DOLOSE-630470 format. One record per residue: residue number from 0; x, y, z of N, C-alpha, C in turn. Coordinates in steps of 0.2 Angstrom, whole numbers, plus 2048, in hexadecimal, padded with zeros to 3 digits. Each point is the difference from the previous one (the first is absolute). Last residue first. Layout:
% DOLOSE-630470
k:n.c1:n.c2:n.c3:ca.c1:ca.c2:ca.c3:c.c1:c.c2:c.c3
NUM:X:Y:Z:X:Y:Z:X:Y:Z
...
***
This chain:
% DOLOSE-630470
k:n.c1:n.c2:n.c3:ca.c1:ca.c2:ca.c3:c.c1:c.c2:c.c3
178:8A4:8C3:80F:802:7FD:7FA:802:805:7FB
177:801:802:81C:7FC:802:7FA:803:7FD:7FA
176:7FF:7F8:81B:804:802:7FA:7FC:802:7FA
175:7F6:7FD:816:807:7FF:802:805:803:7FA
174:7E6:804:80A:803:7FF:7FA:808:800:801
173:7EC:7FA:812:805:805:7FE:803:7FE:7F9
172:7E9:7FB:811:804:7FD:7FB:805:806:7FE
171:7EF:7F8:816:804:806:7FD:804:7FD:7FA
170:7E9:7F8:80E:806:7FE:7FD:803:806:7FC
169:7ED:7FD:816:802:802:7F9:807:7FE:7FE
168:7F2:7F1:811:802:807:800:801:802:7F9
167:7FB:7EA:813:7FE:803:7FA:802:807:800
166:80E:7ED:80D:7FA:804:801:7FF:804:7F9
165:80C:7E8:807:801:806:7FC:7FA:804:800
164:803:7EF:810:806:7FF:7FC:801:806:7FB
163:7F4:804:818:7FE:7FD:7FA:807:7FF:7FC
162:800:800:81B:800:805:7FA:7FE:7FC:7FA
161:7F9:7F8:819:804:7FF:7FA:7FF:805:7FB
160:7F4:801:814:807:7FF:802:805:7FF:7FA
159:7E7:801:7FF:803:806:800:807:800:802
158:7F2:7EF:7F2:802:800:806:804:806:801
157:7EB:7FF:7EF:807:7FE:801:802:800:807
156:7EA:805:7F9:802:7FB:7FB:807:7FE:801
155:7F6:810:80E:7FB:7FA:800:803:7FB:7FC
154:80A:815:801:802:7FC:806:7FC:7FA:800
153:7FB:80F:7EF:807:7FD:7FF:802:7FC:806
152:7EB:80B:801:800:7FA:7FB:807:7FE:7FF
151:7FF:813:80E:7FC:7FB:803:800:7F9:7FB
150:80A:814:7F7:804:7FD:805:7FC:7FA:804
149:7FA:805:7E6:800:804:806:804:7FD:806
148:805:7F7:7E7:7FB:800:805:801:806:805
147:80E:7FA:7ED:7FA:801:7FD:7FA:801:805
146:81B:809:802:7FC:7FA:800:7F9:801:7FD
145:811:811:804:804:7FB:7FD:7FC:7F9:7FF
144:7F8:811:813:805:802:7FB:803:7FA:7FD
143:7E7:7FD:808:807:801:804:805:802:7FA
142:7E6:807:7FC:804:7FA:801:807:802:803
141:7E6:80A:802:806:801:7FE:805:7FB:801
140:7E7:7F9:7FD:803:804:805:807:802:7FD
139:7F1:7F0:7F6:7FF:807:7FD:804:805:805
138:7F8:7E6:7FD:800:804:806:800:808:7FE
137:7F4:7EF:7EF:807:801:803:800:805:805
136:7EE:7ED:7F2:802:807:801:807:800:804
135:7EF:7EF:7EF:806:800:804:801:808:801
134:7E8:7F1:7FC:805:805:7FE:806:800:804
133:7F0:7EB:7FB:801:805:805:806:805:7FD
132:7F8:7EB:7F5:7FD:806:7FE:801:806:805
131:802:7E9:80A:800:801:7F9:7FD:806:7FE
130:80D:7FF:817:7FA:7FD:7FD:800:801:7F9
129:812:80A:80C:7FF:7F9:803:7FA:7FC:7FC
128:808:818:7FE:801:7FB:7FB:800:7F9:802
127:806:816:811:7FB:7FD:7FC:802:7FB:7FB
126:811:812:807:7FB:7FE:804:7FA:7FD:7FC
125:81D:807:7FF:7FA:7FF:7FD:7FB:7FD:806
124:816:812:7FE:7FE:7FA:804:7F9:7FE:7FE
123:80F:813:7F9:7FD:7FB:7FB:7FE:7FA:804
122:805:81C:806:801:7F9:802:7FC:7FB:7FC
121:808:819:7F7:7FB:7FD:804:802:7F9:802
120:80B:812:7F2:802:7FF:807:7FB:7FD:804
119:7FC:805:7E8:807:7FD:801:802:7FE:807
118:7E6:801:7FC:805:805:7FE:807:7FC:801
117:7E6:7F5:7FB:806:801:804:805:805:7FD
116:7EB:7F8:7F6:7FF:806:805:806:801:804
115:7FC:7ED:7F2:801:806:7FB:800:806:804
114:7FC:7EB:80B:807:801:7FE:801:806:7FB
113:7EE:801:813:801:7FC:7FB:807:801:7FD
112:7F9:804:81A:801:803:7FA:801:7FB:7FA
111:7FC:801:81B:7FD:7FC:7FB:800:803:7F9
110:809:806:817:7FC:805:7FC:7FD:7FC:7FA
109:807:7F6:819:802:801:7F9:7FC:805:7FD
108:807:7FD:81A:7FA:800:7FC:802:802:7F9
107:80E:7F4:815:7FF:806:7FC:7FA:7FF:7FC
106:80E:7F2:811:7FB:805:802:800:806:7FC
105:807:7E6:7F9:803:806:802:7FA:805:802
104:803:7E3:800:7FE:806:7FC:803:806:803
103:801:7E3:800:803:807:802:7FD:805:7FC
102:7F3:7E9:804:805:803:7FC:802:807:803
101:7F7:7E8:80B:7FE:807:7FF:806:803:7FC
100:7F9:7E6:7FC:804:805:805:7FE:807:7FE
99:7EF:7EC:7FD:804:804:7FD:804:804:804
98:7F5:7E8:805:7FF:807:802:806:804:7FC
97:7F5:7E8:7F7:805:803:805:7FF:807:801
96:7F1:7E9:7F8:802:807:7FF:805:802:806
95:800:7E7:7F7:7FC:804:805:802:807:7FF
94:801:7EC:7EE:804:804:804:7FB:804:804
93:7FE:7E7:7F5:7FD:806:801:804:805:804
92:808:7EA:7F0:7FF:803:807:7FD:807:800
91:7FC:7EC:7EE:804:806:800:7FF:803:807
90:7FD:7E6:7FB:7FD:806:800:805:806:801
89:802:7E7:7F3:802:804:806:7FD:807:800
88:7F6:7E9:7F5:804:806:7FE:801:804:806
87:7FB:7E6:7FA:800:805:805:804:806:7FE
86:7FE:7ED:7F2:7FA:7FF:804:7FF:806:805
85:80C:802:7E7:801:7FF:807:7FA:7FF:804
84:804:7FA:7E6:7FD:805:804:801:7FF:808
83:80B:7F9:7E6:800:7FF:807:7FD:806:804
82:7FE:7F4:7E6:801:806:804:7FF:7FF:808
81:80A:7EF:7ED:7FA:802:803:801:806:804
80:80F:7FA:7EA:7FF:7FF:807:7F9:802:803
79:808:7F4:7E8:7FE:807:803:7FF:7FF:807
78:811:7F0:7F4:7F9:801:800:7FE:806:803
77:816:7FD:7F2:7FE:7FF:807:7F9:801:800
76:80A:7FE:7EB:806:7FE:804:7FD:7FF:807
75:7F1:7FC:7EA:802:805:805:805:7FE:805
74:7FD:7F9:7E5:7FE:7FE:807:802:805:805
73:7F9:805:7E6:806:7FF:805:7FE:7FE:807
72:7F2:7FA:7E9:801:806:805:806:7FE:805
71:7FF:7F9:7E6:7FD:7FE:806:801:805:805
70:7FD:802:7E5:805:801:805:7FC:7FE:807
69:7FA:7F6:7E7:7FE:806:805:805:800:806
68:808:7F6:7E8:7FC:7FE:805:7FF:806:805
67:804:802:7E5:803:801:807:7FB:7FD:805
66:802:7F9:7E5:7FC:804:805:804:800:807
65:80E:7FF:7E9:7FC:7FC:804:7FC:804:805
64:806:808:7E7:802:800:807:7FC:7FC:805
63:7FB:803:7E8:807:7FF:800:803:800:807
62:7E9:802:7FC:802:7FA:7FE:808:7FF:800
61:7F4:814:805:801:7FC:806:802:7F9:7FE
60:7FA:812:7F1:807:800:802:801:7FB:806
59:7EA:804:7F7:804:7FB:7FB:807:800:803
58:7F1:80E:80B:7FF:7F9:802:804:7FC:7FB
57:7FF:817:7FB:805:7FE:806:7FF:7F9:802
56:7F0:808:7EF:807:7FF:7FE:805:7FF:806
55:7E8:805:801:802:7F9:800:807:7FF:7FE
54:7F5:816:800:801:7FD:806:802:7F9:801
53:807:80C:7EA:7FA:801:804:801:7FD:807
52:80C:808:7E6:801:7FE:807:7FA:801:804
51:7FF:805:7E9:802:7F9:800:802:7FE:808
50:7F9:816:7F4:7FB:7FC:803:802:7F9:801
49:80D:813:7F8:7FD:7FC:7FB:7FA:7FC:803
48:80D:80D:80E:7FD:805:7FB:7FD:7FC:7FB
47:80C:7F4:810:7F9:802:803:7FD:805:7FB
46:815:7F7:7FA:7FB:7FB:800:7F9:802:803
45:813:80E:800:7FD:7FF:7F9:7FB:7FB:800
44:80B:804:815:7FC:806:7FE:7FD:7FF:7F9
43:80F:7EF:808:7F9:800:804:7FC:806:7FD
42:815:800:7F8:7FD:7FA:7FD:7F9:800:803
41:80F:80F:809:7FE:802:7F9:7FB:7FB:7FD
40:80B:7FB:814:7FA:804:801:7FE:803:7F9
39:813:7F3:800:7FB:7FC:802:7F9:804:801
38:812:80A:7F0:800:7FE:807:7FA:7FB:801
37:80E:807:7E8:7FA:800:804:801:7FD:807
36:80F:806:7EB:802:800:807:7F9:801:804
35:809:7F5:7E7:7FD:805:803:802:800:807
34:804:7F1:7EC:805:804:803:7FD:807:802
33:7F5:7EB:7F9:7FF:806:7FC:805:805:802
32:7FF:7EA:80A:7FE:7FF:7F9:801:806:7FC
31:804:800:817:806:7FC:7FD:7FE:800:7F9
30:7F0:80B:80E:807:804:7FF:805:7FC:7FC
29:7EC:7F5:805:7FF:805:7FB:806:804:7FF
28:800:7F0:811:800:7FD:7F9:7FF:805:7FB
27:800:807:817:806:7FE:7FE:800:7FD:7F9
26:7EC:807:809:804:806:7FE:807:7FE:7FE
25:7F1:7EF:807:7FE:803:7FA:804:805:7FE
24:803:7F6:815:803:7FC:7FA:7FE:803:7FA
23:7F7:80B:812:808:800:800:803:7FC:7FB
22:7E9:7FE:804:801:807:7FC:808:801:800
21:7F8:7E7:800:7FF:805:804:802:807:7FD
20:7F6:7EA:7F2:806:803:803:7FE:806:805
19:7F1:7F1:7F2:800:800:807:807:802:803
18:7F6:7FF:7E9:804:7FA:802:801:800:807
17:7F5:812:7F6:7FC:7FA:7FF:804:7FA:802
16:80A:815:801:7FB:7FF:806:7FC:7FA:7FF
15:810:805:7EF:803:7FD:806:7FB:800:806
14:7F9:809:7EB:802:7F8:800:802:7FE:806
13:7FB:817:7FF:7FA:7FC:800:802:7F8:800
12:811:810:7FD:7FE:800:807:7FA:7FC:801
11:809:803:7EB:804:7FB:804:7FD:800:807
10:7F6:810:7F2:7FE:7F9:7FE:804:7FB:804
9:806:816:802:7FA:7FF:803:7FD:7F9:7FF
8:814:807:7F6:801:7FF:807:7F9:7FF:803
7:800:805:7E9:803:7FA:801:801:7FE:808
6:7F7:815:7FA:7FB:7FB:7FF:803:7F9:801
5:80C:814:80D:7FE:7FF:7F9:7FC:7FA:7FF
4:803:813:814:800:7F9:7FF:7FF:7FF:7F8
3:7FF:815:80D:806:7FF:7FD:801:7F8:7FE
2:7E8:80F:801:805:7FC:804:806:7FF:7FC
1:7E5:80D:800:807:7FF:7FD:805:7FD:805
0:7E4:7FE:7FB:805:802:805:807:7FF:7FD
***
């Protein structure tokens, strides 16, 4: 296996490992002695390739550093709270059924047209769609001029005494100035 380590450097690595120096110290000593620029990781890699570094080697480094005491568990600032279960749970009041008010309706029989079947002048007052999956149909009678509903449905949905703020209608655009 080819390496950029010279034989003298490898021999120095073996000597320093036998003396028990750390890889950092070995790299510094070899760099000072031979004017090289080996890193600590380069020394570790070379020792592993030579079969000198093994699982027991890191244990040797513990001789240089004092053993740390195990960390004590932090005391809890507050003891855990007990769960409070109320003895009496208030009951939800039962509502009595109320009679539905009678809805206003108009004396008109709708044509029940689908949206795609409506013509531009037909009433758009909807019927159905109250139940899940129920189709929505529309009145379909001729609508009131400028509104979406026929006269009976218009009066049903609006107060006939109050004029609408803005009646629906066509918009006329005029060209004022030619560029």
